[in-house]
N, C-alpha and C positions, 0 to 999 in steps of 0.2 A: 403519437399523441401530442397534443399541445401542452404547454406548461400548465394551463388551467385544468386540463383533463387529468394530467398527472397529479396535480395537487388534490383533486377530488378523490383520488384513490389512496392518498397518503394517510390511511387510518390504521395501518398495521395488521389488518385482517388477513388471515391465511386463506387462500383460495386454491382450489384444485384438489385432485385425488392423489395419483401417483407422483406427479410433479406438482409441488406446492410453491406458491409465490406470495409475496406481500411487498407493499411499498411502505417503508417505515415512517412512522409519524414524525413530523417536524414542522414547526412554524417558520423556519428559515426558508428563504427563497433559493438559496444555493446550499447543496449538500454533496459532499465529496470525500473520497479517500476512506472507504470502509475498512474496518478491522473487526474480525469476528473471533470469539473465544468462548470456551465452555467453562462455567464457574463450578464451584465445588458440588453444588446440589443438582447439576445437570442443566441449569439455566443457561441459555445462550445469551451472550452479551455482544452487541454490535456497537462500535464506536466510530465516529466520523467527525469531520469538521463542517460547520455551517455558519452562514451569515449572508452577506449580499454579494460578495465577489472575492475570489481567492486573492490573498495579499492585503485586503483591507483590514483595518484594525477591529472591525466588528466580527471577524471570524473567530469562533470559539469551538471547543470540543464538546460534543454531545454524545449521548448513549441511549440505547433502548434495549430492553431485555425481553426474552421469550421464555417463560417458565415451562417446565415439562408438562405436556398435556394441554397447554393454553392454546386458544384459537386466535390470538392476536398478540402482536408486539406491544409493549408498554408505551406510554407517552414518552417523548424525548426528555432526557434529563441533562441539564447543562453542567459540565464538569470543570470548566475553566472560564476565566473572564479577565483578560488583560486588555484594558481599553486602548493601549498604545501599540500592541503588536498583533499580528495575524498568527493565531495558534492553530497548528496543522499536524497532520500525520500521527494520530494517536496509536500507541502500542500498549496493550495491557499485559502485565507480567507478574507472575507469582514467584517470589524468591524461595530459597530453601527453608526459610523460617515460616513459610506459609502466608506471607504478607503480599497482598495484591497492591500493585503500584501502576499508576498511569504515567507513561513517558510520552512527551510530545514536543514539537518544535514551537518556537515563538520568534517571529521575524518582523522587522519594520518594512511595510509595503512589500515590494517585490525583491527586496535585497536578501536573498537566501544566504549570501556570504556573511550576513550580520545576524544570523539566527542564533538564538540561545536554545539549549536543550534542557528541559525541565522534567522533574519527577514529582509526583504527589501520591500519598497513600490513598487507597481506595477501599471503602467499606461497603459491603453488600448485605442489606437486611430486608430484601425484597425490593429495595431501591438502591441504585449505585450512588454513592456520595464521595466527593473528592475532598481531601484534606489540604493543608497548606503546602504550596509548591516550594521546591528548592531547585537551584540551578546545578546542573551536572558540570563538573570541572573539566570540560573538554573544549577544544578551540572553537571560536565563533565559526559558524557555518557548518557545524556537525548536524547532519540530518539523519532521521531514522525512518524505517518503514517495515522491516522484517521482524519476525519473532526472535526472541532471545533463545540461545541454545547453551546447555551446560556441557563443558568439556569433561573428559574422563578424570582430570586432576581436580575437579570440583569448581574450577573457575567458570564464571558466566561469560558468554560472548554476546555482545550487542552489535549486530551488523550496522555499520554507519556508512553514509556517503558524505564526503567532505566538499562543500561548496567553497572553494578557495578564493579568497579576495585578491583582486589585482588593483593596486593603488591607483586612484584616479579613474578607474574604469568600472562600468556597470556589470554586475553578474549576468551571465547569459548561459551558464552551464558548460562553457568551453574548457574549464580546468577542473571539473569535478572528478574525484577519484574515490575508490572504495577503501574502507578500513574496517578493522574489528576492534571495538572497545572491549577490554577485558577487566573483569572485577573478581578479586579474590576475597571480597568481604561482603558478599550478598548485596552488591549494588551501592555500597556506601561511597566507593571511589572507583574510578575507571582510568585505564591507560590505553593509548591507541597503538595499534599495530597495522601498518599499511599493507594493502594488497598490491604486489608489484604489477607494473604494466597495466594499470586499471583505469587510465584516463578515459572518461566517457562511460565507464561501467558503474552504474549506480543501482540503488535499491537492492543491495545484496540480500539474498535469501539463502540461509544456511540449512542444509538438509543432512542429518547424520545417516550414514549407510550402515555398514557392518564393521565391528572392531574400531580401528582408528581412522577409518575411511570416512571422509565427509566431502560433500560437493556443495557448491554455491552457484546461484544463478543471478543474472544481472539484466536490468533494463539498460538500453543503450542510448546515450545522447545522440549518437550518429545515425540513429534510426535505420539500423541494418539488420542485425540478428540478436536474439537472446544469446548472451554469452555465459560460459560455464568455467569454473575453476575447481581445483581439487585440493584437499588436505589429506596427507597420508599419516599425519602425526596427531590426529585428534583435534585439529583446529588450531594448533600452535603456529603453523606456517601454511601459506597458500600459494598455489601456482598462479601465473598470469592468466586472466580470462581469455578464453578462445570461443569462437562462434559455434553454436549448435545449428541445427537445420530449421529452427523456428524463427521466422521473421519477427522483428520488433519495431515499433513505431515511436520510440521514445516515450512510452507510457508504461505504467507499472505492471508487474507480473506477480504471481504468487505460486509457490511450489510446496507440496507436502509429500511425504512418503506414506503410501497406503499400507494397510495391514497385510496385503498380499505381497508386499515388497516392491511393487511398481511405484513409480513417481507420477504424480498428477500435477499439471501446471495449468493455470487459467490465465489467459492473455488475449491480446488482439494480434493475431499472426499476419500483420501487414507491415509494410516498410516504405521507405522513401523510393524504393525501386518499383513499388506497386501503385503509387499514387503521386500525382504532381501537386497536391494540396500543400501549401506552405503558409506559415504566419511568421512575423518578425521575431517574436519571442513569447515566452509563457505569460509575461505580464505586460504586453504591449498596450493593454487597455487602461493601465493605471500608471504609466511611465511619464505622463505629461509633466513638464517642469523639471525633469531630471535630464540635464544637458550633458552628462558624462557619455563618452563613447562606449560602445560595447567592448567587453574584454577581448583582447586580441591574443593570437597564438593558441596553443593547446589543440583540442579537436574542433570540429565544425558541427555544432549541434543543429539538428533539423527539427523544427516544430511544425505542427499542423497536420501531420499525416492522420487520416481517419482512425478513430478509436472504435472499431467494430470490424468484424463480428467479435462477440465474446465467445471464446472457444476453450473447451477443456481438452487438453492434450495428455497422452499417456506414454511413458517411457519404460522399457524393460531392461535397458542397458545403463542404468545409472545416470540418465539424462543426456547421453551423447546424441541420441536420435529420438524423435517423437512421432512415430508413424501413425498412431491411432489418435484421431482428432474428431470431436463432435461439437457442433455449434450449440451453445447454451441460449444465446439471444442475439438478435441481429437488428441493424438499423443502417442508415447511411454512415454513421460514425463521425459526421462532420464536427470538427473541433477548432474551427478558425476563430472562434470567439469563446470566452469563458462565460459569457452572459447566459443566465439560466431563465430569463423571463421573456425573451423575445422569440424563442423557438428555433433560433439558429443553431444552437448546440444540440447535437444528437449523439453524443458519445456514450458508449457502454464501456466503462473503464475502471481502473484501480480496483480490481477484484481481490477478494480474499477467500481462502478455502479452509474447510474443516471437515474431516471425516467423522461421521457419527458412529455410535457404538454398534449399530446394525449394518454398517457399510454404506449408509446413505451419505451423500455429499452435500454440504451446506456451502452456498456461495453468496457473498454480499458484494455489491458493486454500485458504482455511480450510474444513474440513469438520467441522461440528458442534463447533467449538472443540477437538475431540479430535485432529485430524490435519491435515496439509497434503496435499491431493490434487493430483496432476499429471494433466493430460489433454493429449494431442497429437492435434489435429484435422488431417486430411489436406487438402492444397491443394484448393480448390474446395468444401469442406464448407459454408462460409457461403452460397454461391450455390446450394446444393442439388444439386451434382454428385455428392456422396457421401451415402448415407443416414446 
């Protein structure tokens, strides 16, 4: 579909029978990085960032909701508005007091190493409304993407990836590492604990298993494979990430544990080994006038590998292997440009998963950078029970 054809379908209307789809409403020309969560009354909330181009200061956080039984998603609601920074990667979190909060990043241009992490209270009365933001006391360059997880000792874990600054050099992802921010006071304050051996492993997604056993999964700057690490003490310490059998293209993944005990991951199972497509950097379209050299040393990030197909993968061994895979959506996946208006970008990326009460799977993801697309897969779809 062309950008104009996509825009014509961005009305939030649910279509289909067993497999249900919708393009979420938005008046922004670029929409990216979906996050989906279920609110107290069963309403689905989808959050993302929108504007003209990732990294520009008109990028803000938006949200749409789908009430139980409704036949369309609501109009988009703007939840942030910093005229000087690009506000990205929303995560909605409900703390132990029952308070909903929106966490998101805020960076100047493409300088992820200068990112601030912000939180603001969220109220839902049929419409999502954001309160006054506050800055989280973590180092500059702390980025988020994954859901928060509570430890057995009551502390909250916020998965973080750190875009570490190199003096006089431009951020390019080469020194990014993973960490866990821990809060013992329901999110009022946070301290960082580094994941060892994690350079290039980002977008940490924590999944509790049984007892004190937890696993985490990572996007890879090196565009090789999804990586995995373990905690055997309830999230207090983590092993170094190691490769799984799922390729990764230096794009976001999401993992949840299903009610039947299996793990479900949605991703683009492609890598630098499967495509020769390359671009200079994530922000090469807005770097004019920045004469600094790219950061040297660290790992060697690879950008531009196609972001498709969008695939749901299933593991029965705690995420070591993922033999069951089904394509949710497909395209060329071309992502050599972030431009969402000229039709060059055809990525299906940055997905988020949620299992419904009846076993259905809710997926929200970026569609050609023009829209956020929502798909509801019926229970049994992944096992071939439904066409």
